PAVEX-416663 format. One record per residue: x, y, z of N, C-alpha, C in turn; residue in three letters. Coordinates in steps of 0.001 Angstrom, whole numbers, padded with zeros to 6 digits, always signed. Each point is the difference from the previous one (the first is absolute). Layout:
% PAVEX-416663
XYZXYZXYZala ...
***
This chain:
% PAVEX-416663
-010034-181615-035209-001293+000497-000436-001006-001132-000189unk +000479-001126-000522-000895-001146-000162-000461-000517+001350unk +000921-000015+000975-000367-000444+001349-001077+000901+000587unk +000104+001299-000251-001008+000929+000484-001366-000299-000626unk +000008-000370-001293-001254-000343-000676-000624-001250+000599unk +000850-000984+000344-000520-001200+000654-000593+000344+001366unk +000642+000911+000707-000550+000411+001298-001354+000665-000180unk -000140+000775-001078-001279+000666-000263-001127-001009-000192unk +000319-001136-000629-001012-001037-000193-000576-000448+001341unk +000875-000194+000967-000442-000530+001295-000538+001078+000930unk +000069+001271-000421-000620+001068+000777-001505+000082-000272unk -000430-000524-001145-001417+000052-000385-000646-001329+000379unk -000930+000038+000921-000566-001235+000556-000636-000875-001070unk -000831+000601-000868-000699-000789-001013+000983-000607-000995unk +000984+000788-000450+000981-000504-000955+000868-001076+000644unk +000365+000208+001268+000806-001001+000713-000738-001338+000072unk -001291+000044+000315-000791-001234+000081-000075-000695-001355unk -000188+000789-001050-000111-000580-001347+001305-000657-000444unk +001116+000670+000260+001297-000546-000402+000306-001277+000783unk -000203+000029+001319+000286-001179+000823-000933-001161-000352unk -001263+000325-000313-000941-001054-000395+000441-000633-001317unk +000447+000824-000944+000479-000519-001286+001209-000906+000193unk +000942+000420+000845+001187-000811+000277-000401-001330+000640unk -000962+000035+000925-000443-001225+000661-000631-000974-000997unk -000841+000507-000890-000654-000858-000995+001027-000622-000940unk +000975+000801-000432+001040-000533-000876+000853-001042+000723unk +000186+000176+001315+000709-001008+000787-000758-001318+000049unk -001316+000092+000153-000831-001210-000005+000104-000709-001345unk +000002+000785-001083+000114-000593-001341+001328-000733-000169unk +001070+000577+000526+001304-000645-000131+000069-001291+000811unk -000674-000040+001127-000027-001236+000800-000653-001126-000787unk -001084+000333-000711-000719-001009-000776+000816-000592-001127unk +001009+000733-000482+000833-000524-001088+000976-001065+000476unk +000091-000206+001316+000924-001002+000550-000724-001221+000578unk -001324-000005-000052-000783-001145+000505-000244-000952-001164unk +000672-001137+000015-000031-000940-001120-001287-000817+000023unk -000540-000237-001190-001178-000862-000129+000342-001412+000482unk -000875-000642+000789+000297-001345+000541+000209-001045-001102unk +000831-000995+000306+000197-001132-000904+001120+000163-000998unk +000923+000966+000214+001056+000282-000965+001373-000190+000644unk +000898-000633-000743+001391-000124+000416+000733+001247-000480unk +000288+000927+000903+000549+001306-000374+001393-000105-000627unk +000809-000985+000450+001350-000157-000560-000066-000394-001469unk -000867-000941-000331-000169-000426-001391-000579+001143-000824unk -000950+000727+000576-000625+001122-000707+001034+001063-000360unk +000881+000331+000950+001035+001001-000259+000937-000452-001110unk +000338-001279-000007+000877-000542-001038-000679+000053-001363unk -001300-000332-000023-000744+000009-001254-000165+001395-000586unk -000107+001016+000874-000232+001359-000477+001265+000674-000506unk +001151-000579+000273+001237+000605-000506+000024+000021-001525unk -000699-000947-000615-000026-000081-001458-001071+000883-000629unk -000784+000696+000847-001125+000782-000521+000197+001502+000169unk +001209+000423+000458+000212+001409+000290-000100+000875-001242unk +000409-000515-001148-000027+000811-001212-001287-000118-000782unk -000990-000675+000544-001265-000195-000698-001049+000972+000512unk -001211-000123-000556-001097+000848+000444-000375-000281+001451unk +000295-001222+000476-000285-000313+001405+000905+000802+000926unk +001237+000229-000444+000899+000838+000787-000516+001419+000096unk -000581+000514-001096-000569+001341+000010-001246+000049+000871unk -000821-001044-000069-001192-000061+000861+000424+000039+001463unk +001084-000716+000310+000489-000029+001370+000450+001390+000443unk +000509+000816-000933+000378+001365+000330-001216+000799+000448unk -001120-000136-000711-001222+000707+000363-000594-000537+001306unk +000214-001289+000263-000535-000608+001220+000927+000184+001186unk +001095+000742-000175+000893+000274+001108+000770-001204+000498unk +000269-000965-000884+000746-001199+000389-000862-001093+000586unk -001319+000228+000071-000892-000983+000625-000305-001169-000919unk +000053+000227-001332-000351-001064-000938+001012-001132+000043unk +001297+000319+000014+001006-001056+000005+000063-000739+001330unk -000601+000587+001048-000084-000684+001292-001305-000788+000131unk -000884+000131-001013-001331-000607+000051-000713+000409+001286unk +000108+001278+000343-000629+000521+001212-001493+000202-000220unk -000708+000242+001073-001445+000223-000115-000299+001288-000768unk +000971+000921-000037-000131+001215-000806+000693-000170-001348unk +000199-001236-000427+000766-000294-001202-000585+000562-001273unk -001320+000170-000079-000621+000559-001203+000133+001513-000047unk +000363+000594+001138+000119+001449+000046-001336+000685-000223unk +000070+001191-000554-001201+000791-000240-000453-000073-001453unk +000701-000807-000823-000300-000059-001429-001436-000455-000315unk -000561-000973+000727-001398-000359-000296-000965+001174+000158unk +000246+000836+001004-000845+001177+000204+000153+000974-001167unk +001234+000192-000452+000245+000901-001128-000658-000546-001267unk +000106-001315-000201-000648-000618-001166-001508+000197+000044unk -000600-000178+001176-001447+000204+000157-000367+001455-000264unk +000843+000932+000469-000263+001424-000248+000028+000312-001488unk +000957-000600-000708+000088+000214-001446-001268-000492-000685unk -000445-001197+000382-001190-000588-000629-001223+000878+000247unk -000186+000475+001239-001158+000830+000329+000048+001313-000779unk +001191+000602-000106+000121+001255-000735-000228-000190-001494unk +000453-001131-000534-000276-000305-001410-001490-000215-000224unk -000656-000668+000946-001450-000187-000102-000721+001349+000023unk +000563+000962+000766-000597+001331+000065+000058+000734-001318unk +000947-000393-000850+000108+000645-001310-000877-000675-001054unk -000605-001154+000360-000770-000779-000973-001467-000106+000387unk -000278-000320+001275-001371-000270+000426-000630+001225+000678unk -001215+000381-000417-000669+001187+000564-000200-000092+001514unk -000235-001219+000525-000233-000151+001439+001196+000498+000804unk +001198-000400-000409+001201+000418+000719+000309+001471-000254unk -000350+000502-001201+000151+001426-000266-000888+000816+000928unk -001205-000510+000235-000930+000677+000900+000535+000015+001427unk +000582-001130+000428+000561-000064+001350+001124+001017+000181unk +000828+000181-001029+001120+000936+000093-000453+001445+000147unk -001260+000278-000398-000511+001370+000067-000920+000232+001196unk -000191-001002+000845-000936+000104+001120+000637+000490+001297unk +001240+000481-000074+000640+000541+001191+000421-001078+000977unk -000174+000290+001295+000463-000913+001051-000714-001350-000037unk -001303+000006-000270-000746-001262-000035+000490-000893-001137unk +000203+000589-001160+000516-000769-001121+001413-000499+000257unk +000812+000835+000634+001374-000386+000313+000028-001175+000969unk -000910+000000+000978-000060-001111+000956-000354-001317-000695unk -000927+000059-000951-000379-001208-000734+001152-000498-000867unk +000712+000935-000635+001147-000390-000823+001072-000657+000852unk +000246+000559+001183+000984-000594+000918-000412-001407+000391unk -001321-000182+000234-000493-001318+000388+000183-001015-001131unk -000322+000414-001222+000203-000892-001149+001482-000321-000189unk +000850+000996+000252+001444-000226-000108+000462-001021+001025unk -000564+000055+001185+000347-000982+001044-000414-001409-000420unk -001204-000124-000557-000449-001318-000464+000923-000515-001104unk +000352+000898-000929+000908-000392-001076+001360-000420+000525unk +000490+000712+001018+001281-000354+000623-000054-001392+000609unk -001120-000318+000639-000162-001318+000612+000061-001115-001039unk -000700+000200-001118-000026-001020-001056+001376-000154-000645unk +000618+001129-000353+001311-000052-000655+001049-000591+000934unk -000049+000369+001272+000959-000531+000975-000117-001513+000121unk -001245-000486+000075-000208-001446+000117+000539-000730-001220unk -000250+000554-001195+000490-000634-001228+001527+000016-000056unk +000595+001137+000335+001461+000084-000025+000627-000884+001070unk -000618-000054+001169+000527-000846+001078-000012-001472-000407unk -001040-000413-000723-000044-001384-000486+001137-000243-000988unk +000234+000964-000891+001108-000132-000941+001347-000062+000705unk +000183+000827+001035+001243-000012+000774+000184-001344+000703unk -001100-000563+000509+000078-001296+000697+000503-001094-000949unk -000559-000043-001210+000464-000992-000978+001454+000267-000407unk +000353+001280-000097+001373+000358-000348+000972-000447+001098unk -000366+000222+001245+000860-000410+001122+000172-001514+000039unk -001066-000712-000328+000084-001466-000002+000920-000520-001103unk +000223+000800-001030+000846-000436-001128+001483+000263+000239unk +000348+000761+001046+001401+000348+000253+000740-001201+000589unk +001049-000402-000679+000834-001124+000444+001458+000326-000312unk +000885-000226+000958+001415+000321-000210+000756-001252-000432unk +001299+000154-000229+000807-001060-000619+000019-001299+000801unk -000046+000084+001328+000074-001229+000806-001341-000709+000139unk -001028+000520-000700-001301-000663-000007-000983+000492+001030unk +000421+000882+000896-000917+000491+001025-001007+000989-000597unk -001209-000042+000544-001082+000864-000463-000184+001165+000956unk -000412+001147-000561-000294+001158+000844-001221-000267+000870unk -000913-000861-000484-001189-000394+000763+000109-001505+000262unk +000454-000404+001185+000193-001432+000286-001271-000832-000112unk -001150+000604+000307-001279-000723-000035-000989+000722-000920unk +000217-000112-001314-000903+000688-000934-001378-000655-000032unk -000943+000725-000568-001356-000531-000125-001038+001085+000148unk -001256-000396-000049-001101+000957+000053-000046+000741+001334unk +000437-000670+001068+000022+000650+001314+000932+001192+000018unk +001180-000178-000595+000966+001113-000051-000542+001131-000870unk -000636-000350-001109-000543+001025-000901-001050+000839+000721unk -000915-000655+000700-001065+000721+000721+000596+000868+001105unk +000963-000540+000740+000633+000751+001085+000727+001228-000546unk +000690-000148-001132+000702+001128-000616-000977+001049-000492unk -001108-000457-000588-001017+000944-000470-000563+000822+001153unk -000303-000665+001102-000556+000706+001161+001030+000973+000577unk +001243-000464+000145+001041+000827+000631+000319+001235-000836unk +000279-000209-001288+000435+001118-000836-001150+000944-000352unk -001205-000557-000180-001156+000865-000269-000292+000879+001208unk +000045-000594+001182-000202+000781+001227+001081+001062+000140unk +001241-000366-000348+001092+000965+000084-000203+001194-000915unk -000442-000259-001228-000232+001094-000940-001144+000897+000467unk -001073-000614+000514-001121+000800+000495+000429+000845+001194unk +000902-000537+000816+000503+000771+001143+000857+001169-000476unk +000839-000229-001020+000813+001091-000551-000907+001097-000558unk -001049-000404-000713-000951+000961-000549-000607+000844+001117unk -000395-000661+001084-000586+000709+001147+001017+000940+000643unk +001253-000441+000113+001044+000851+000570+000201+001250-000856unk -000014-000176-001328+000128+001153-000886-001148+000991+000175unk -001207-000519+000161-001158+000867+000211+000092+000739+001323unk +000565-000652+001009+000166+000660+001298+000977+001168-000091unk +001060-000156-000796+000937+001109-000194-000701+001158-000700unk -000828-000319-001005-000740+001057-000714-000906+000772+000951unk -000663-000716+000908-000996+000620+000885+000619+000679+001213unk +000984-000641+000615+000499+000478+001294+001482+000360-000005unk +000693-000312-001089+001424+000309-000081+000250+001154-000935unk +001146-000024-000662+000350+001047-000952+000674-000647-001206unk -000361+000447-001189+000523-000600-001221-000983-000987-000598unk +000331-000494-001183-000814-001008-000665+000387-001375+000528unk -000948-000689+000639+000304-001251+000690+000584-001072-000895unk -000625-000231-001156+000460-001054-000900+001401+000312-000517unk +000223+001243-000417+001319+000385-000510+001070-000128+001082unk -000332+000375+001226+000971-000084+001089+000359-001446+000323unk -000972-000905-000107+000281-001414+000256+000970-000546-001043unk -000216+000357-001267+000938-000416-001047+001361+000655+000229unk -000027+001282+000376+001227+000755+000250+000844-000640+001104unk -000623-000331+001121+000765-000552+001122+000520-001389-000329unk -000742-000745-000841+000471-001316-000418+001245+000084-000856unk +000050+001002-000901+001175+000182-000851+001184+000510+000818unk -000268+000979+000866+001058+000586+000826+000649-001051+000898unk -000812-000956+000483+000537-001010+000918+001099-000842-000638unk +000031-000041-001323+001007-000804-000697+001198+000834-000443unk -000037+001304+000256+001093+000866-000409+001326-000326+000698unk +000029-000208+001337+001281-000339+000643+000639-001262-000585unk -000815-001016-000283+000523-001232-000580+000562+000251-001395unk -000684+000839-000789+000471+000309-001352+001320+000754+000029unk +000121+000953+000938+001241+000767+000110+001160-000894+000426unk -000241-000874+000979+001057-000909+000457+000401-000973-001113unk -000986-000446-000789+000292-000894-001119+000870+000699-001046unk -000315+001269-000261+000804+000766-000961+001418+000220+000534unk +000120+000259+001290+001317+000204+000603+000851-001265-000091unk -000623-001149+000216+000716-001273-000100+000502-000209-001420unk -000854+000301-000983+000418-000172-001399+001148+000943-000363unk -000061+001233+000500+001062+000965-000298+001308-000400+000689unk -000072-000364+001270+001206-000353+000750+000648-001284-000522unk -000807-000892-000607+000551-001246-000535+000505+000149-001433unk -000139+001198-000566+000508+000256-001339-000968-000329-001118unk -001236-000395+000332-000981-000325-001037-000588+001261-000653unk +000112+001127+000675-000515+001251-000528+001120+001034-000008unk +000198+000671-001138+001053+001001-000115-000470+001339+000562unk +000963+000843+000328-000308+001313+000574-000827+000841-000968unk +000302-000084-001290-000744+000762-000998-001467-000417-000045unk -000245-001308+000142-001380-000489+000023-000735+000514+001232unk +000689+000062+001135-000623+000509+001219-000381+001468-000165unk +000903+000794-000586-000300+001412-000237-001180+000145-000955unk -000054-000876-000993-001114+000046-000957-001325-000286+000699unk -000029-001022+000863-001226-000357+000712-000446+001108+000947unk +000965+000592+000699-000340+001076+000932-000520+001218-000765unk +000685+000336-001118-000445+001130-000821-001389-000265-000573unk -000253-001245-000403-001307-000370-000535-001084+000149+001059unk +000310-000454+001221-000969+000111+001089-000350+001458+000279unk +001032+000872+000086-000260+001417+000251-000727+000645-001180unk +000348-000415-001209-000677+000538-001178-001480-000346-000006unk -000321-001242+000353-001405-000423+000029-000748+000714+001123unk +000666+000157+001148-000624+000737+001097-000346+001418-000453unk +000943+000629-000726-000220+001366-000493-001198+000050-000954unk -000062-000965-000926-001101-000036-000967-001335-000256+000696unk +000011-000917+000982-001240-000315+000713-000504+001216+000772unk +000923+000742+000632-000401+001214+000721-000587+001019-000977unk +000636+000152-001168-000532+000921-001004-001393-000415-000457unk -000176-001301-000234-001306-000493-000438-001056+000211+001079unk +000380-000259+001254-000965+000097+001096-000364+001443+000311unk +001001+000892-000045-000223+001382+000396-000356+000922-001164unk +000283-000444-001236-000247+000863-001150-001476+000284-000228unk -000331+001257-000273-001391+000394-000256-000069+000963-001186unk -001130-000027-000643-000313+000986-001048-001049+000941+000602unk +000357+001281+000119-000894+000969+000631-000941+000602-001041unk -001282-000234+000184-001029+000532-000896-000544+001291+000608unk +000147+001151-000659-000499+001264+000577-001520-000004+000124unk -000489+000469+001128-001443+000051+000265-000342+001377+000564unk -001090+000584-000489-000503+001270+000523-001399-000209+000568unk -000295+000721+001072-001322-000065+000619-000686+001356-000148unk -001232-000038-000485-000762+001230-000207-000392+000608+001347unk -000142+001318+000012-000400+000690+001232-001486-000216+000268unk -000297-000241+001279-001397-000128+000422-000226+000920+001186unk -001104+000746-000032-000338+000909+001094-001141-000605+000802unk +000280-000313+001262-001013-000543+000913-000134+000976+001155unk -001098+000756-000010-000148+001051+001013+001029+001085-000236unk +000816+000259+001005+001046+001005-000131+001371-000614-000255unk +000043-001322-000148+001269-000685-000202+000173-000414-001456unk +001242+000047-000449+000346-000390-001359+000816-001282+000058unk -000470-001034-000692+000690-001275-000032+000585-000240-001394unk +001082-000749-000050+000596-000368-001282+000873+001110-000548unk +000099+000026-001330+000835+000995-000638+001482-000241+000169unk +000392-001248+000229+001410-000318+000210+000515-000872-001139unk +001311+000074-000208+000676-000846-000986+000811-001058+000732unk -000189-001238-000359+000729-001092+000635+000315-001042-001077unk +000320-001192+000424+000284-001053-000971-000483-001340+000529unk -000269-000903-000927-000374-001368+000342+001202-000897-000286unk +000613-000611+001042+001185-000839-000222-000390-001387-000517unk +000478-000332-001179-000271-001319-000583+001297-000806+000004unk +000036-001076+000778+001217-000783+000149+000388-000687-001306unk +001320-000042-000243+000503-000717-001170-000276-001492+000137unk +000211-000523+001212-000275-001418+000260-001085-000104+001057unk -001235+000127-000429-001136-000052+000925-000147-001385+000619unk +000395-001033-000730-000230-001384+000439+000985-000461+001058unk +001135+000689+000169+000988-000430+000990+000634-001332-000363unk +000168-000864+000999+000635-001313-000223-001023-001099-000286unk -001290+000352+000027-001031-001025-000154+000060-000725-001353unk +000326+000664-001132+000087-000757-001265+001020-001128+000060unk +001140+000231+000667+001015-001045+000150-000568-001183+000776unk -000666+000308+001108-000547-001057+000855-001105-000758-000726unk -000882+000722-000686-001087-000642-000742+000547-000901-001098unk +000931+000544-000808+000551-000777-001106+000727-001241+000507unk +000752+000152+001099+000737-001135+000529-000939-001082+000516unk -001105+000421+000620-000973-000969+000507-000563-000854-001135unk -000268+000628-001151-000538-000753-001135+001071-000846-000681unk +001253+000442+000037+001071-000760-000636+000277-001315+000732unk -000407-000085+001252+000181-001248+000732-000974-001084-000470unk -001120+000425-000595-001059-000950-000351+000442-001010-001058unk +000515+000427-001173+000369-001006-001020+001096-000955+000474unk +000987+000525+000744+001071-000859+000486-000537-001049+000977unk -000964+000404+000823-000607-000939+000956-000789-001072-000743unk -000782+000412-001012-000800-000965-000757+000887-000969-000784unk +001124+000489-000511+000891-000845-000792+000684-001076+000848unk -000033+000162+001318+000570-001030+000877-000744-001322-000116unk -001293+000089-000334-000846-001195+000008-000259-000530-001407unk +000767+000471-000972-000169-000468-001376+000936-001170-000286unk -000339-000841-000970+000870-001141-000332+001318+000446-000608unk +001018-000838+000115+001334+000314-000516+000110-000338-001487unk -000594+000865-000827+000192-000155-001448+000624+001278-000560unk +000369-000027-001261+000758+001106-000587-000751+001328+000055unk -001316-000061-000226-000787+001236-000020+000032+000711+001352unk -000280-000736+001062-000058+000616+001326+001396+000354+000511unk +001000-000757-000384+001377+000356+000368+000399+001318-000651unk -000427+000197-001264+000267+001262-000695-000703+001160+000693unk -001264-000237+000408-000735+001038+000722+000686+000364+001311unk +000484-001002+000725+000712+000264+001242+001237+000858-000247unk +000681-000243-001131+001154+000823-000354-000387+001441-000280unk -001146+000185-000670-000474+001353-000296-000290+000792+001279unk -000566-000679+000991-000413+000686+001226+001050-000070+001107unk +001213-000409-000330+001083+000063+000979+000509+001434+000072unk +000524+000401+001142+000337+001406+000227+001174+000475-000841unk +000734-000897-000649+001148+000425-000797-000272-000030-001503unk -001279-000109-000384-000330-000049-001419-000476+001361-000496unk +000271+000306-001285-000442+001254-000603-001524+000101-000021unk -000675-001120-000248-001463+000012-000022-000557+000453+001347unk +000570-000527+001079-000441+000384+001348+000219+001489+000213unk +001156+000531-000387+000294+001420+000207-000987+000883-000752unk -000255-000347-001275-000897+000822-000811-001437-000077+000527unk -000444-001212+000291-001374-000177+000483-000194+000684+001351unk +000969-000156+000892-000043+000622+001320-000020+001522-000131unk +000841+000536-000902+000028+001442-000216-001316+000541-000529unk -000609-000725-000953-001296+000424-000533-001086-000043+001069unk +000064-001001+000874-000969-000085+001096+000132+001204+000931unk +001236+000425+000269+000216+001151+000870-000549+001267-000645unk +000245+000169-001310-000533+001172-000717-001527+000001+000070unk -000607-001170-000226-001466-000106+000053-000533+000365+001375unk +000591-000580+001048-000504+000242+001352+000299+001421+000480unk +001031+000636-000554+000236+001401+000346-001160+000857-000476unk -000429-000217-001245-001159+000736-000517-001282-000407+000713unk -000130-001294+000250-001220-000504+000631-000165+000569+001411unk +001068-000050+000792-000091+000476+001383-000117+001521+000039unk +000639+000689-000963-000126+001456-000069-001433+000412-000293unk -000657-000770-000886-001402+000296-000324-000910-000169+001213unk +000353-000937+000873-000795-000214+001214+000291+001081+001035unk +001290+000354+000157+000402+000941+001044-000383+001436-000326unk +000002+000369-001285-000300+001383-000386-000913+000012-001211unk -001241+000394+000229-001006+000060-001068-000142+001447-000475unk +000430+000325-001224-000082+001385-000482-001426+000560+000002unk -000992-000862-000221-001393+000466+000000-000383+000508+001386unk +000364-000757+001039-000302+000422+001370+000731+001291+000359unk +001274+000098-000423+000765+001221+000286-000647+001207-000672unk -000411-000166-001267-000640+001095-000734-001315+000408+000653unk -000794-000983+000450-001281+000296+000660+000226+000747+001309unk +000999-000427+000766+000272+000668+001279+000464+001440-000210unk +000840+000193-001026+000441+001366-000300-001188+000892-000372unk -000904-000557-000803-001163+000776-000445-000907+000362+001175unk -000192-000953+000912-000856+000250+001169+000596+001065+000912unk +001331+000050+000065+000669+000956+000883+000293+001334-000681unk -000467+000148-001237+000209+001254-000713+001389+000147-000569unk +000705-001098-000176+001354+000038-000538+000018-000375-001476unk +001021+000475-000711+000145-000328-001414+001472+000115-000395unk +000349-000712-001064+001353+000073-000546+000006+001076-001081unk +000897+000977+000096+000004+001091-000996+000114-000527-001430unk -000907+000460-000846+000008-000390-001403-000735-001289-000293unk -000584-000634+001038-000716-001268-000185-001404+000147+000579unk -001009-000380-000757-001379+000108+000475-000263-001016+001103unk -000750+000373+001036-000320-000944+001087-000817-001183-000511unk +000020-001084+000770-000789-001179-000346+000761-000994-000851unk -000608-000410-001109+000554-001056-000839+001355+000382-000589unk +000157+001258-000443+001271+000431-000582+001132-000063+001029unk -000325+000346+001243+001008-000065+001065+000419-001438+000268unk -000976-000909+000053+000332-001407+000242+000839-000573-001136unk -000314+000381-001249+000791-000464-001142+001415+000567+000054unk +000118+001269+000401+001315+000635+000126+000845-000712+001057unk -000595-000282+001147+000716-000690+001079+000358-001431-000395unk -000920-000675-000677+000250-001381-000425+001152-000068-001002unk +000065+000992-000885+001073+000039-000987+001363+000186+000673unk +000068+000900+000978+001252+000222+000735+000375-001241+000799unk -000984-000607+000676+000259-001184+000821+000529-001151-000847unk -000558-000148-001206+000454-001067-000898+001451+000214-000418unk +000355+001257-000295+001362+000292-000470+001032-000169+001113unk -000291+000460+001213+001012-000081+001061+000093-001398+000593unk -001056-000820-000180+000029-001360+000533+000858-000917-000862unk +000104+000277-001305+000771-000870-000891+001473-000120+000409unk +000740+001107+000166+001404-000159+000426+000130-000636+001374unk -000954+000311+000895+000046-000611+001331-000152-001515-000084unk -000928-000468-000838-000226-001439-000130+001207-000701-000619unk +000644+000660-000979+001174-000596-000640+001165-000083+000981unk +000200+001062+000800+001051-000024+001013-000245-001116+001008unk -001237-000150+000437-000329-001071+000953+000320-001366-000597unk -000356-000195-001265+000244-001288-000654+001496-000295-000106unk +000781+001002-000406+001446-000200-000143+000639-000309+001347unk -000380+000774+001017+000577-000198+001337-000337-001388+000533unk -001218-000472-000271-000420-001302+000515+000744-001155-000655unk +000449+000191-001247+000668-001078-000738+001502-000063+000310unk +000542+001077+000553+001443+000076+000247+000551-001189+000798unk -000661-000474+001091+000574-001132+000751+000218-001240-000858unk -000967-000320-000865+000148-001175-000860+001171+000169-000955unk +000186+001224-000496+001135+000264-000891+001331-000147+000732unk +000061+000533+001223+001226-000122+000792+000313-001461+000299unk -001053-000755+000326+000200-001411+000328+000499-000786-001212unk -000516+000343-001190+000373-000757-001200+001362+000422-000541unk +000260+001296-000057+001205+000497-000657+001216+000090+000928unk -000233+000261+001307+001122+000143+000928+000122-001178+000958unk -000950-000934-000073+000064-001170+000870-000287+000300+001453unk -000697+001110+000281-000343+000357+001376-001224-000805+000431unk +000010-000595+001204-001188-000719+000474-001232+000898-000045unk -001130-000569-000438-001194+000813-000218-000467+000683+001288unk +000083-000726+001128-000426+000579+001274+000841+001210+000376unk +001265+000005-000438+000887+001121+000271-000214+001123-001011unk -000203-000353-001257-000193+001011-001049-001226+000861+000270unk -000992-000562+000670-001237+000743+000272+000249+001215+000881unk +001099-000011+000773+000298+001135+000868+000866+001044-000685unk +000752-000390-001028+000876+000930-000678-000661+000589-001244unk -001231-000293-000199-000740+000547-001120-001268-000792-000191unk -001090+000686-000314-001209-000708-000356-001105+000046+001017unk -000793-001062+000017-001244-000026+000750+000201+000259+001484unk +000948-000726+000610+000215+000146+001432+000354+001421+000380unk +000943+000590-000718+000425+001367+000291-001113+000993-000283unk -000750-000240-001054-001114+000884-000356-001046+000029+001099unk -000350-001167+000516-001002-000074+001063+000531+000625+001274unk +001275-000266+000328+000590+000563+001217-000056+001528-000031unk +000473+000598-001102+000040+001455-000093-001411+000591-000072unk -000859-000599-000829-001357+000525-000163-000806-000032+001287unk +000037-001119+000702-000770-000135+001247+000597+000884+001089unk +001332+000079+000062+000647+000857+000999-000376+001464-000207unk -000027+000450-001257-000390+001377-000287-001450+000260+000386unk -000880-000944-000308-001410+000151+000355-000174+000074+001513unk +000731-000846+000726-000081+000006+001464+000505+001337+000551unk +001129+000475-000521+000553+001275+000465-000941+001159-000304unk -000670-000043-001145-000941+001055-000349-001138+000076+001012unk -000497-001161+000408-001096-000006+000962+000462+000492+001366unk +001216-000401+000412+000542+000504+001264+000238+001500-000096unk +000539+000472-001128+000243+001427-000217-001303+000797+000123unk -001074-000539-000590-001283+000704+000056-000476+000158+001434unk +000136-001079+000775-000416+000054+001417+000836+001024+000774unk +001302+000023-000230+000866+000957+000696-000286+001427-000447unk -000196+000178-001288-000230+001340-000542-001304+000600+000517unk -001051-000834+000122-001288+000481+000494+000101+000506+001434unk +000952-000553+000747+000160+000382+001404+001188+000937+000210unk +000506+000565-001138+001054+001012+000027+001307-000516+000586unk +000319-001249-000332+001287-000571+000393+000876-000124-001246unk +001319+000048+000237+000927-000237-001099+000029-001476-000342unk -000026-000279-001305+000046-001387-000450+001393-000399-000442unk +000060-000975-000895+001286-000525-000456+000570+000802-001159unk -000867+000749-000708+000438+000710-001199-000358+001474+000102unk +000832+000785+000689-000282+001425+000150+000084+000747-001316unk +000764-000565-000928+000165+000665-001293-001261-000077-000849unk -000951-000805+000417-001244-000116-000745+000047-000995-001117unk +000990-000913+000016+000112-000980-001070-001164-000957-000005unk -000569-000217+001163-001210-000832+000053-001195+000900-000197unk -000781-000301-001006-001025+000932-000479-001052+000341+001040unk -000279-000925+000913-001078+000238+000949+000298+001191+000888unk +001297+000374+000146+000343+001131+000847-000272+001339-000690unk -000279-000064-001283-000282+001247-000705-001478+000364+000075unk -000790-001029+000413-001418+000044+000169-000691+001189-000402unk 
***
C-alpha cells in the first residue's frame, strides 16, 4: 500500500516536480557539507574533535549535519539564519516599525525577509571569525596544528567561505519553500540529522557486540525512542476543537451559512521551532566563553553552560517554554481569528463575537500550550541526561531521545501532511487512509 502511495506521487506532474526538486536541493546541501575550508589539516582536525563530542560543539555539529567538525564551507549550518529570524521577530514585539511591517502583508513580509538576510550575513561573518580563531587553537598531542599556517589570511578566507556557505544554505531553503514541498529550513536540518543516523546505529551495534552495552539497556533505549515518537506524534497531531456556528444569510434566492463546524486549535502550534530557536541561542554563551581568560569565574560559567550541568538543563528548558509561547503567539493570533469569524458571520456558542471571542480563544491557547511546552522541554533535555547517567555518547543519545528525534519526527510529519494534502486534492490515496494525518480530514 505504501508503494502504491509513492506511485501516486509520481502520477501527479506538479507534485512529482516539487518532490524531485526538493530532493535535488537537499543533495546539493549535502555536497556542501563535504567541501572543506582551505588551509586546514583534516587529519589533525578529526583528532582534535574527538574530545569535543560531548560538548555543545558536538551538538552544534549535529544541527550542521556533520559539517562543523569537518570545517566545511557549510560548517555554520543554518543557525545564523535562525538567530537572525529570532532577532527580527523579537524586534517585531518591541519596535512599532517592525510591528507595522508584520501587518503589511506581502510587501511587509518581503522587507522582513530582506532584513533577516542582512542579519544572517552579519551573524555568519561574526561566527565564522570565531570559528577561524577556534580552528587555529586546535593542537593535538604531537604538536601538530589543525591550521598549519594561521594568521589573518586564514581568518579572512574562513569568513568568506563559511559566510558564503551559510548564505547559500539560506537560499537553498528559500528555493524549497517556493518551488519544492515542505519547510526548506526544517528539511535542511532534518536531512543533516538523518545523515548521521547510520553511523549512530553502527556505533551502538559495536558497543552492544563488544559487551559495553547490556541487552536491558538496549531495550530501554528502543522503548524510549518509540515512546518519544508516540508523544511527538500526539503533540503534533493533537487539536482542541472549538465549536463554531455560522448565521444564515439570504442572498437572492440562496441561503448561505447556518452550519455547525469547529475551529481546530493545535496543542503544539509552534512545532519544532522552539527547540531550534532555543538551541540557536544556547550556542551563544558557550561561543563567547571560548574567548574569555582562564580564571575561576569564567571556568565556573563554562561549567554552568556545559551540556551535562543542571543549570544548562533548567535554562534550556525555560528557553523552550518561552519560545513555545512566543512562536505560538506569532503563528496564531486570537484577535485575527476572532475578527475573521465575525466578518464571516461565525460565532462560538455562548461567547459574544469580537473581543470576548479573542479572550476566550487566547485563554484556551494559553492552557493547551503549557503542557506542550513542558513536554518539548523534557524531551529536548533527555539526550544530555542519557549521556550523563548512562554514559551514552551525546551524538548517539540525540537519536534515542531528544532534540534529534523530535526534529526528525516533527519535520517528517509536516512533510507527509503536505504530500497528503496534494494527493487528497487530486483524489489519490495517500499514506494514511485511516485519516491519522489531519490534513486528510480536510
